[in-house]
DRENDO-1510 file (C-alpha; in Angstrom, 1 decimal, always signed):
<recs>
REC; n; res; u; v; w
REC; 1; MET; -11.7; +10.0; +26.7 .
REC; 2; GLN; -9.7; +11.2; +29.7 .
REC; 3; PRO; -5.6; +10.5; +29.1 .
REC; 4; THR; -4.2; +7.7; +30.9 .
REC; 5; ILE; -1.6; +8.2; +33.8 .
REC; 6; LEU; +0.6; +5.3; +34.6 .
REC; 7; ILE; +2.2; +6.2; +38.2 .
REC; 8; VAL; +4.6; +3.6; +39.3 .
REC; 9; ASP; +6.3; +4.2; +43.2 .
REC; 10; ASP; +6.7; +1.3; +45.7 .
REC; 11; ILE; +5.0; +3.8; +48.4 .
REC; 12; ALA; +1.5; +4.1; +48.4 .
REC; 13; VAL; +1.8; +7.6; +50.0 .
REC; 14; ASN; +3.7; +8.9; +47.2 .
REC; 15; ARG; +1.2; +7.8; +44.4 .
REC; 16; MET; -1.6; +9.4; +46.4 .
REC; 17; THR; +0.2; +12.3; +46.8 .
REC; 18; ILE; +0.4; +12.4; +42.8 .
REC; 19; LYS; -3.3; +11.7; +42.1 .
REC; 20; LEU; -4.1; +14.5; +44.4 .
REC; 21; SER; -1.7; +17.2; +42.6 .
REC; 22; LEU; -3.2; +15.7; +39.2 .
REC; 23; LYS; -7.4; +15.5; +40.4 .
REC; 24; GLU; -8.2; +19.0; +38.8 .
REC; 25; GLU; -6.9; +18.0; +35.6 .
REC; 26; GLY; -9.3; +15.0; +34.8 .
REC; 27; TYR; -7.1; +12.3; +34.3 .
REC; 28; SER; -7.2; +8.2; +34.9 .
REC; 29; PHE; -4.6; +6.4; +37.1 .
REC; 30; ILE; -3.1; +3.2; +36.9 .
REC; 31; ASP; -0.8; +2.4; +39.6 .
REC; 32; ALA; +1.8; +0.3; +39.8 .
REC; 33; LYS; +4.5; -0.6; +43.0 .
REC; 34; ASP; +7.1; -1.6; +40.8 .
REC; 35; GLY; +9.4; -2.2; +37.3 .
REC; 36; ALA; +8.3; -5.0; +36.6 .
REC; 37; GLU; +4.6; -4.9; +37.1 .
REC; 38; ALA; +4.6; -0.7; +35.2 .
REC; 39; ILE; +5.6; -2.6; +31.9 .
REC; 40; GLN; +2.9; -5.2; +32.5 .
REC; 41; LYS; +0.1; -2.6; +32.9 .
REC; 42; ALA; +1.5; -0.3; +30.2 .
REC; 43; LEU; +1.0; -3.5; +27.4 .
REC; 44; THR; -2.3; -3.8; +28.8 .
REC; 45; TYR; -3.7; -0.1; +29.2 .
REC; 46; LYS; -1.1; +2.0; +26.7 .
REC; 47; PRO; -1.3; +5.3; +28.8 .
REC; 48; ASP; -0.4; +8.5; +27.5 .
REC; 49; LEU; +2.6; +9.2; +30.3 .
REC; 50; ILE; +4.0; +7.3; +32.6 .
REC; 51; LEU; +5.3; +8.7; +35.8 .
REC; 52; MET; +8.5; +6.6; +37.1 .
REC; 53; ASP; +10.4; +6.6; +40.7 .
REC; 54; ALA; +14.0; +6.0; +40.2 .
REC; 55; MET; +14.4; +3.4; +42.9 .
REC; 56; MET; +12.3; +0.8; +43.6 .
REC; 57; PRO; +12.7; -2.9; +44.4 .
REC; 58; LYS; +13.1; -6.2; +42.3 .
REC; 59; MET; +13.0; -3.9; +38.9 .
REC; 60; ASP; +13.9; -0.3; +39.4 .
REC; 61; GLY; +12.9; +2.8; +37.2 .
REC; 62; PHE; +16.0; +2.5; +35.3 .
REC; 63; GLU; +16.0; -0.7; +34.0 .
REC; 64; ALA; +12.0; -0.7; +33.6 .
REC; 65; THR; +12.3; +2.0; +31.1 .
REC; 66; GLU; +15.3; +1.0; +29.2 .
REC; 67; LYS; +13.0; -2.3; +28.9 .
REC; 68; ILE; +9.5; +0.1; +28.2 .
REC; 69; ARG; +12.1; +1.3; +25.1 .
REC; 70; GLN; +12.5; -1.7; +23.5 .
REC; 71; ILE; +8.9; -2.8; +23.2 .
REC; 72; GLU; +7.0; -1.7; +20.0 .
REC; 73; GLN; +3.7; -1.5; +21.5 .
REC; 74; ILE; +4.6; +1.0; +24.2 .
REC; 75; GLN; +8.2; +2.4; +23.2 .
REC; 76; ARG; +7.2; +5.7; +22.5 .
REC; 77; THR; +5.2; +6.2; +25.5 .
REC; 78; PRO; +6.5; +9.6; +27.2 .
REC; 79; ILE; +8.4; +8.9; +30.7 .
REC; 80; LEU; +8.8; +11.6; +33.5 .
REC; 81; MET; +11.0; +10.3; +36.1 .
REC; 82; ILE; +10.5; +11.3; +39.7 .
REC; 83; THR; +13.1; +11.1; +41.9 .
REC; 84; SER; +15.4; +12.5; +45.0 .
REC; 85; LEU; +18.2; +12.1; +43.2 .
REC; 86; GLU; +20.4; +14.7; +42.3 .
REC; 87; SER; +24.0; +13.5; +41.1 .
REC; 88; GLN; +25.0; +14.0; +37.4 .
REC; 89; GLU; +26.1; +10.4; +36.7 .
REC; 90; ASP; +22.0; +9.1; +37.6 .
REC; 91; LYS; +20.5; +12.0; +35.1 .
REC; 92; ILE; +22.6; +10.6; +32.6 .
REC; 93; ARG; +22.3; +6.9; +33.2 .
REC; 94; ALA; +18.8; +7.6; +33.0 .
REC; 95; LEU; +18.1; +10.3; +30.0 .
REC; 96; GLU; +20.4; +7.1; +28.4 .
REC; 97; CYS; +17.7; +4.8; +29.6 .
REC; 98; GLY; +15.0; +6.2; +27.7 .
REC; 99; VAL; +13.8; +8.7; +30.2 .
REC; 100; ASN; +12.4; +12.0; +28.5 .
REC; 101; ASP; +12.8; +14.1; +31.6 .
REC; 102; PHE; +12.9; +14.7; +35.7 .
REC; 103; ILE; +10.5; +16.0; +38.4 .
REC; 104; ASN; +12.0; +16.2; +42.0 .
REC; 105; LYS; +9.9; +14.4; +44.6 .
REC; 106; SER; +9.6; +17.8; +46.2 .
REC; 107; PHE; +7.4; +18.9; +43.0 .
REC; 108; ASP; +5.4; +22.4; +43.0 .
REC; 109; LYS; +2.1; +21.5; +42.2 .
REC; 110; LEU; +2.1; +24.0; +39.3 .
REC; 111; GLU; +5.1; +22.2; +37.4 .
REC; 112; LEU; +3.9; +18.9; +37.5 .
REC; 113; LYS; +0.5; +19.6; +36.1 .
REC; 114; ALA; +2.4; +21.7; +33.4 .
REC; 115; ARG; +4.9; +19.1; +32.1 .
REC; 116; CYS; +2.3; +16.4; +32.3 .
REC; 117; ARG; -0.2; +18.4; +30.2 .
REC; 118; ALA; +2.8; +19.0; +27.6 .
REC; 119; TYR; +4.1; +15.2; +27.5 .
REC; 120; ILE; +0.3; +14.4; +27.4 .
REC; 121; GLU; -0.1; +16.6; +24.1 .
REC; 122; THR; +3.0; +15.5; +22.7 .
REC; 123; ALA; +1.8; +11.8; +22.8 .
REC; 124; ARG; -1.5; +12.6; +21.5 .
REC; 125; LEU; +0.1; +14.1; +18.7 .
REC; 126; ASN; +2.6; +11.3; +18.1 .
REC; 127; LYS; -0.2; +8.7; +18.3 .
REC; 128; LYS; -2.5; +10.5; +15.7 .
REC; 129; TYR; +0.5; +10.4; +13.1 .
REC; 130; ILE; +1.5; +7.0; +14.3 .
REC; 131; LEU; -2.4; +6.2; +13.4 .
REC; 132; ALA; -2.2; +8.2; +10.2 .
REC; 133; SER; +0.9; +6.3; +9.1 .
REC; 134; ILE; -0.4; +2.6; +9.8 .
REC; 135; ASN; -2.3; +0.7; +7.5 .
REC; 136; ALA; -5.6; -0.3; +9.8 .
REC; 137; SER; -6.1; -3.7; +8.2 .
REC; 138; SER; -2.7; -5.3; +9.0 .
REC; 139; GLY; -0.9; -2.6; +11.8 .
REC; 140; TYR; +2.1; -2.6; +8.9 .
REC; 141; PRO; +3.4; +1.0; +7.8 .
REC; 142; ASN; +1.7; +2.3; +5.0 .
REC; 143; LYS; +2.5; +4.8; +1.9 .
REC; 144; ILE; +2.2; +8.1; +4.3 .
REC; 145; ALA; +5.3; +6.4; +6.1 .
REC; 146; LEU; +7.2; +5.1; +3.1 .
REC; 147; LEU; +7.8; +8.2; +1.7 .
REC; 148; LYS; +8.7; +9.9; +5.0 .
REC; 149; ASP; +11.5; +7.0; +5.3 .
REC; 150; ILE; +12.5; +7.3; +2.1 .
REC; 151; HIS; +13.2; +11.2; +2.9 .
REC; 152; GLU; +14.0; +11.7; +6.0 .
REC; 153; ASN; +14.9; +8.6; +8.1 .
REC; 154; VAL; +17.5; +6.3; +6.0 .
REC; 155; PRO; +20.6; +6.5; +3.9 .
REC; 156; ALA; +20.5; +7.9; +0.5 .
REC; 157; THR; +21.3; +4.4; -0.8 .
REC; 158; GLN; +17.9; +3.0; -1.0 .
REC; 159; GLY; +16.7; +0.4; -2.8 .
REC; 160; LEU; +12.7; +0.3; -2.9 .
REC; 161; PHE; +10.7; -2.9; -4.2 .
REC; 162; LEU; +6.8; -2.6; -5.3 .
REC; 163; LEU; +5.2; -5.3; -4.9 .
REC; 164; HIS; +1.4; -5.5; -6.8 .
REC; 165; MET; -1.3; -8.5; -6.1 .
REC; 166; ASP; -2.8; -9.1; -9.5 .
REC; 167; ASN; -5.7; -10.9; -8.4 .
REC; 168; TYR; -6.5; -8.9; -5.6 .
REC; 169; THR; -9.9; -7.2; -6.6 .
REC; 170; LEU; -11.2; -10.3; -8.2 .
REC; 171; ASN; -10.4; -12.3; -4.8 .
REC; 172; GLU; -12.8; -9.1; -3.4 .
REC; 173; ASN; -15.2; -9.4; -6.1 .
REC; 174; PHE; -16.1; -12.9; -5.4 .
REC; 175; PHE; -15.2; -13.5; -1.7 .
REC; 176; GLY; -15.9; -9.7; +0.0 .
REC; 177; THR; -13.8; -7.4; +1.4 .
REC; 178; GLU; -13.2; -9.1; +4.7 .
REC; 179; ILE; -11.8; -12.6; +3.3 .
REC; 180; ALA; -9.7; -10.6; +0.5 .
REC; 181; GLU; -8.2; -8.6; +3.8 .
REC; 182; LYS; -7.5; -11.8; +5.2 .
REC; 183; LEU; -5.6; -12.7; +2.1 .
REC; 184; ASP; -3.8; -9.3; +2.4 .
REC; 185; ASN; -2.3; -10.3; +6.1 .
REC; 186; ALA; -1.5; -14.0; +5.0 .
REC; 187; PHE; +0.2; -12.5; +2.1 .
REC; 188; LEU; +2.1; -10.3; +4.4 .
REC; 189; GLY; +3.2; -12.6; +6.4 .
REC; 190; THR; +4.6; -15.0; +3.7 .
REC; 191; LEU; +6.5; -11.5; +2.0 .
REC; 192; LYS; +7.7; -10.7; +5.5 .
REC; 193; GLN; +9.3; -14.8; +6.1 .
REC; 194; PHE; +11.0; -14.4; +3.1 .
REC; 195; CYS; +12.8; -11.1; +3.6 .
REC; 196; ALA; +14.3; -12.3; +7.0 .
REC; 197; LEU; +17.1; -13.7; +4.7 .
REC; 198; LEU; +17.7; -9.9; +2.9 .
REC; 199; PRO; +19.8; -7.3; +5.1 .
REC; 200; GLU; +18.0; -4.1; +7.0 .
REC; 201; HIS; +15.0; -4.0; +5.3 .
REC; 202; LYS; +11.2; -2.5; +6.0 .
REC; 203; ILE; +8.0; -4.0; +4.3 .
REC; 204; TYR; +4.8; -1.5; +4.0 .
REC; 205; HIS; +1.5; -2.3; +3.2 .
REC; 206; LEU; +0.7; +0.6; +0.9 .
REC; 207; SER; -3.1; -0.5; +0.4 .
REC; 208; ASN; -5.1; -3.3; -0.1 .
REC; 209; GLY; -2.7; -6.0; -2.7 .
REC; 210; GLU; -0.2; -2.5; -2.6 .
REC; 211; TYR; +3.0; -3.9; -0.7 .
REC; 212; ALA; +6.4; -2.2; -0.8 .
REC; 213; VAL; +9.9; -3.3; +1.1 .
REC; 214; LEU; +12.6; -0.5; +1.2 .
REC; 215; THR; +16.0; -1.8; +1.7 .
REC; 216; GLU; +19.4; -0.4; +1.5 .
REC; 217; SER; +20.4; -0.3; -2.0 .
REC; 218; GLY; +24.3; -1.0; -1.5 .
REC; 219; ASP; +23.0; -4.6; -0.1 .
REC; 220; PHE; +21.6; -4.7; -3.5 .
REC; 221; ASP; +23.4; -4.9; -7.1 .
REC; 222; GLU; +21.1; -5.6; -10.3 .
REC; 223; LYS; +22.0; -9.2; -10.6 .
REC; 224; ARG; +20.9; -10.1; -6.5 .
REC; 225; ALA; +17.6; -7.5; -7.2 .
REC; 226; GLU; +16.8; -9.9; -10.3 .
REC; 227; ALA; +17.2; -12.5; -8.4 .
REC; 228; PHE; +15.3; -11.7; -5.1 .
REC; 229; CYS; +12.3; -10.6; -7.3 .
REC; 230; ALA; +12.4; -14.6; -9.9 .
REC; 231; ASN; +13.0; -16.1; -6.6 .
REC; 232; PHE; +9.6; -14.7; -4.3 .
REC; 233; ILE; +7.2; -14.5; -7.0 .
REC; 234; GLU; +8.4; -18.5; -7.6 .
REC; 235; HIS; +7.9; -18.6; -4.1 .
REC; 236; VAL; +4.3; -17.6; -4.2 .
REC; 237; LYS; +3.1; -19.5; -7.5 .
REC; 238; LYS; +4.1; -22.6; -4.6 .
REC; 239; SER; +2.8; -21.3; -2.0 .
REC; 240; ARG; -1.2; -21.7; -1.0 .
REC; 241; PHE; -2.9; -19.4; +1.1 .
REC; 242; THR; -5.6; -20.5; +2.9 .
REC; 243; TYR; -8.9; -19.0; +5.3 .
REC; 244; ASP; -11.4; -21.4; +6.5 .
REC; 245; ILE; -12.6; -23.6; +3.9 .
REC; 246; TYR; -11.6; -21.2; +1.1 .
REC; 247; GLU; -8.1; -21.7; -0.5 .
REC; 248; PHE; -6.6; -18.8; -3.2 .
REC; 249; TYR; -3.7; -18.7; -5.9 .
REC; 250; VAL; -2.4; -15.5; -5.9 .
REC; 251; ASN; +0.0; -13.5; -8.8 .
REC; 252; ILE; +2.2; -10.9; -8.3 .
REC; 253; THR; +4.1; -8.4; -10.4 .
REC; 254; MET; +7.0; -7.0; -8.7 .
REC; 255; ALA; +9.5; -3.6; -9.3 .
REC; 256; TYR; +12.8; -2.5; -8.0 .
REC; 257; ALA; +14.1; +1.1; -8.5 .
REC; 258; ASP; +17.3; +2.3; -6.6 .
REC; 259; THR; +17.3; +5.9; -8.0 .
REC; 260; GLU; +17.5; +8.9; -6.2 .
REC; 261; PRO; +15.3; +9.7; -2.8 .
REC; 262; ALA; +13.6; +13.1; -4.2 .
REC; 263; THR; +12.3; +10.5; -6.8 .
REC; 264; LEU; +12.6; +6.5; -5.5 .
REC; 265; TYR; +8.8; +5.9; -5.3 .
REC; 266; GLU; +7.8; +7.6; -8.6 .
REC; 267; ASP; +10.2; +5.4; -10.5 .
REC; 268; ALA; +9.5; +2.1; -9.0 .
REC; 269; ASN; +6.1; +3.2; -9.2 .
REC; 270; ALA; +6.6; +3.8; -13.4 .
REC; 271; ILE; +8.4; +0.2; -13.7 .
REC; 272; LEU; +6.1; -0.9; -12.1 .
REC; 273; GLY; +2.9; +0.2; -14.1 .
REC; 274; VAL; +5.3; -0.5; -17.4 .
REC; 275; ALA; +5.7; -4.3; -15.8 .
REC; 276; LYS; +2.0; -4.5; -15.2 .
REC; 277; ASN; +1.5; -3.4; -18.9 .
REC; 278; GLU; +4.1; -5.7; -20.6 .
REC; 279; LYS; +2.6; -8.3; -18.5 .
REC; 280; LYS; +6.4; -9.0; -17.2 .
REC; 281; GLU; +6.6; -10.8; -13.4 .
REC; 282; TYR; +9.0; -8.3; -12.7 .
REC; 283; LEU; +11.0; -5.6; -14.0 .
REC; 284; LEU; +14.4; -3.6; -12.9 .
REC; 285; SER; +15.0; +0.2; -12.9 .
REC; 286; SER; +18.3; -1.1; -15.3 .
REC; 287; GLY; +18.4; +1.7; -18.8 .
REC; 288; ASN; +17.3; +5.3; -18.7 .
REC; 289; ILE; +14.9; +6.0; -15.9 .
REC; 290; ASP; +14.1; +9.2; -17.9 .
REC; 291; ALA; +13.0; +7.4; -21.2 .
REC; 292; LEU; +11.3; +4.9; -19.2 .
REC; 293; LYS; +9.2; +7.8; -17.9 .
REC; 294; GLU; +8.7; +9.8; -20.9 .
REC; 295; SER; +7.3; +6.7; -22.4 .
REC; 296; ILE; +4.6; +6.3; -20.0 .
REC; 297; ARG; +3.8; +9.9; -20.8 .
REC; 298; GLU; +3.0; +9.1; -24.2 .
REC; 299; ASN; +1.1; +5.9; -23.6 .
REC; 300; LEU; -1.3; +8.2; -20.9 .
REC; 301; LYS; -1.4; +10.8; -23.7 .
REC; 302; ILE; -2.6; +8.0; -26.4 .
REC; 303; LEU; -5.1; +6.7; -23.6 .
REC; 304; LYS; -6.3; +10.2; -23.1 .
REC; 305; VAL; -6.9; +10.5; -27.1 .
REC; 306; ILE; -8.8; +7.5; -26.9 .
REC; 307; LYS; -10.8; +8.2; -23.8 .
REC; 308; GLN; -12.1; +11.7; -25.5 .
REC; 309; ALA; -13.0; +9.7; -28.9 .
REC; 310; LEU; -15.2; +7.4; -26.5 .
REC; 311; LYS; -16.5; +10.4; -25.7 .
REC; 312; GLU; -17.3; +12.7; -28.9 .
REC; 313; ASP; -18.6; +9.1; -30.6 .
REC; 314; LYS; -15.5; +9.1; -32.6 .
REC; 315; ILE; -14.6; +5.0; -32.6 .
REC; 316; VAL; -17.0; +3.5; -35.3 .
REC; 317; PRO; -16.8; +0.3; -37.4 .
REC; 318; PHE; -15.6; +0.5; -40.8 .
REC; 319; PHE; -17.8; -1.6; -43.4 .
REC; 320; GLN; -15.6; -2.9; -46.0 .
REC; 321; PRO; -16.8; -4.5; -48.7 .
REC; 322; ILE; -15.7; -8.4; -49.4 .
REC; 323; TYR; -16.6; -8.7; -53.1 .
REC; 324; ASN; -17.4; -12.4; -55.3 .
REC; 325; ASN; -14.1; -12.8; -57.1 .
REC; 326; LYS; -16.2; -14.0; -60.0 .
REC; 327; THR; -19.7; -11.8; -60.3 .
REC; 328; GLY; -17.9; -8.9; -59.0 .
REC; 329; GLU; -20.4; -8.5; -56.6 .
REC; 330; ILE; -20.6; -7.7; -52.7 .
REC; 331; LYS; -20.9; -10.9; -50.9 .
REC; 332; ARG; -20.7; -9.2; -47.4 .
REC; 333; TYR; -19.0; -6.6; -45.3 .
REC; 334; GLU; -16.3; -6.8; -42.8 .
REC; 335; ALA; -16.6; -4.3; -39.8 .
REC; 336; LEU; -13.1; -3.1; -38.8 .
REC; 337; VAL; -13.4; -0.7; -35.8 .
REC; 338; ARG; -11.7; +2.5; -37.1 .
REC; 339; MET; -11.6; +6.6; -35.2 .
REC; 340; TYR; -11.8; +10.0; -36.4 .
REC; 341; ASP; -9.4; +12.8; -36.1 .
REC; 342; ASP; -10.5; +16.4; -34.9 .
REC; 343; ASN; -10.8; +16.9; -38.8 .
REC; 344; TYR; -13.1; +13.9; -38.9 .
REC; 345; ASP; -10.5; +11.9; -41.5 .
REC; 346; ILE; -10.2; +7.9; -40.9 .
REC; 347; VAL; -7.2; +7.1; -38.2 .
REC; 348; PHE; -6.4; +4.0; -38.2 .
REC; 349; PRO; -6.3; +3.0; -34.4 .
REC; 350; GLN; -3.4; +0.2; -34.1 .
REC; 351; PRO; -1.1; +1.9; -31.9 .
REC; 352; TYR; -4.2; +3.4; -29.7 .
REC; 353; PHE; -5.7; +0.4; -29.6 .
REC; 354; LEU; -2.5; -1.5; -28.3 .
REC; 355; GLU; -2.4; +0.6; -25.3 .
REC; 356; ALA; -5.8; +0.0; -24.4 .
REC; 357; SER; -5.5; -3.7; -24.7 .
REC; 358; LYS; -3.3; -2.4; -21.2 .
REC; 359; LYS; -5.8; -1.4; -19.3 .
REC; 360; GLY; -8.5; -4.2; -18.3 .
REC; 361; LYS; -11.6; -2.5; -18.8 .
REC; 362; LEU; -11.0; -0.2; -21.8 .
REC; 363; TYR; -10.3; -2.5; -24.1 .
REC; 364; PRO; -13.6; -4.9; -24.0 .
REC; 365; TYR; -15.1; -1.1; -24.1 .
REC; 366; ILE; -14.2; -0.7; -27.1 .
REC; 367; THR; -14.8; -4.1; -28.3 .
REC; 368; LYS; -18.4; -3.8; -27.0 .
REC; 369; LEU; -19.1; -0.8; -28.8 .
REC; 370; LEU; -18.1; -2.0; -32.1 .
REC; 371; ILE; -20.2; -5.0; -31.8 .
REC; 372; GLU; -23.4; -3.4; -30.5 .
REC; 373; LYS; -23.0; -0.5; -33.4 .
REC; 374; VAL; -23.1; -3.6; -35.9 .
REC; 375; MET; -26.0; -5.1; -35.1 .
REC; 376; ARG; -27.7; -1.7; -35.1 .
REC; 377; LYS; -26.5; -1.7; -38.7 .
REC; 378; VAL; -27.4; -5.3; -39.3 .
REC; 379; ARG; -31.0; -4.9; -38.2 .
REC; 380; GLU; -31.3; -1.7; -40.4 .
REC; 381; ASN; -29.9; -3.0; -43.8 .
REC; 382; GLY; -30.2; -6.9; -43.0 .
REC; 383; CYS; -26.9; -7.3; -45.2 .
REC; 384; GLU; -24.4; -9.7; -44.1 .
REC; 385; ILE; -21.7; -8.4; -41.6 .
REC; 386; SER; -18.5; -10.2; -40.2 .
REC; 387; ILE; -16.1; -8.8; -37.0 .
REC; 388; ASN; -12.5; -8.7; -37.1 .
REC; 389; LEU; -11.8; -9.5; -33.6 .
REC; 390; SER; -8.3; -9.9; -31.9 .
REC; 391; SER; -7.4; -12.7; -29.8 .
REC; 392; LEU; -8.1; -11.0; -26.6 .
REC; 393; ASP; -11.7; -10.7; -27.6 .
REC; 394; ILE; -11.8; -14.1; -28.3 .
REC; 395; GLU; -9.8; -15.4; -25.0 .
REC; 396; ASP; -12.1; -13.7; -23.1 .
REC; 397; PRO; -15.0; -15.5; -21.2 .
REC; 398; VAL; -17.1; -12.5; -20.7 .
REC; 399; MET; -16.2; -11.1; -24.2 .
REC; 400; ARG; -17.1; -14.2; -25.5 .
REC; 401; ALA; -20.8; -14.3; -23.9 .
REC; 402; PHE; -21.7; -11.0; -24.7 .
REC; 403; LEU; -21.1; -11.6; -28.2 .
REC; 404; LEU; -23.1; -14.8; -28.6 .
REC; 405; GLU; -25.9; -12.5; -26.2 .
REC; 406; ALA; -25.7; -9.4; -29.0 .
REC; 407; MET; -26.3; -13.0; -32.2 .
REC; 408; GLN; -29.0; -13.9; -30.0 .
REC; 409; LYS; -30.9; -10.3; -30.5 .
REC; 410; ASN; -29.9; -10.1; -33.7 .
REC; 411; ALA; -31.1; -13.8; -34.8 .
REC; 412; ASP; -34.5; -12.7; -33.1 .
</recs>
């Protein structure tokens, strides 16, 4: 795609001279006769470079440049001022307005070409970085931008809120990606309105259903951060998000950290993970963050043990006999889930499965595995077996349906 240059000059001959000087470079050109027209065309065409005359009727190049630098969509466009003005005061004024560089009206053709190439390449690299730093579906800055801002652009005293839409995946699976993204954008609009009450802050769209708000922690003590979380969650609960004929309810989990920039995102993300695991609506960084991280590491070790046990088929039903107290005969067996260790000794798995229950798909998978193995035993031996299930299993409609289907197959 050809780079585009916006040439701003009230004299047509001057605009044509510039075009002829650059015709071998393969650029496309847009003309503007004054500063006001330059702003309008810059917004419409998003040029890669603006060559701006200084003195023009209606609106001069100084004012036009100053206004362009205030418009988010075009404020990063490089501007070269082509001028016959020589005074130091005029140059300082131009730089203060936002001009990147100067070219004298009696320019050398080779110099003009070289400067245009340099600034267009810089603009191309900037656009590439900006696109990489923007969430494509919403236009908000993404995780790349957040990490850059944490480490480079803001004071060391920062506070970071992370927000997770707990039912985003459910909505996406049910309604489809396009509608789920509309919900994402509607939620961001609600977050933006609510954050208008905050002091200096910036909102980020990290990924679908994942958001962040970065603010100066000096404006937030623990009490105020907690109030913000509680009030926003309550606001979301009362809100209705609609698109076309659909109406959505949104559940969110929030976390807040105000630790050092080097670990701020990691700490906030760890706190968010704990809040989700413990089914808390929000959690703050009060207390020992190192202890929290150690707890997370231990939990990950536990999950690793469970996954390895599943891979090696070491999670098994343990058949506990239930006796008739009068006759001493076995009435039936009760199936309990147990796990082998590396020596194939039976391990009581409660601590492991407690952690697995916090992971959406892992715990139901273990329960289904237990049911399948028990039903196989029933078919092989014809004995009566009861299965000891948790309240999590009983409350899960998918699990109840699976159990009924398994019982029906066994009855057949």
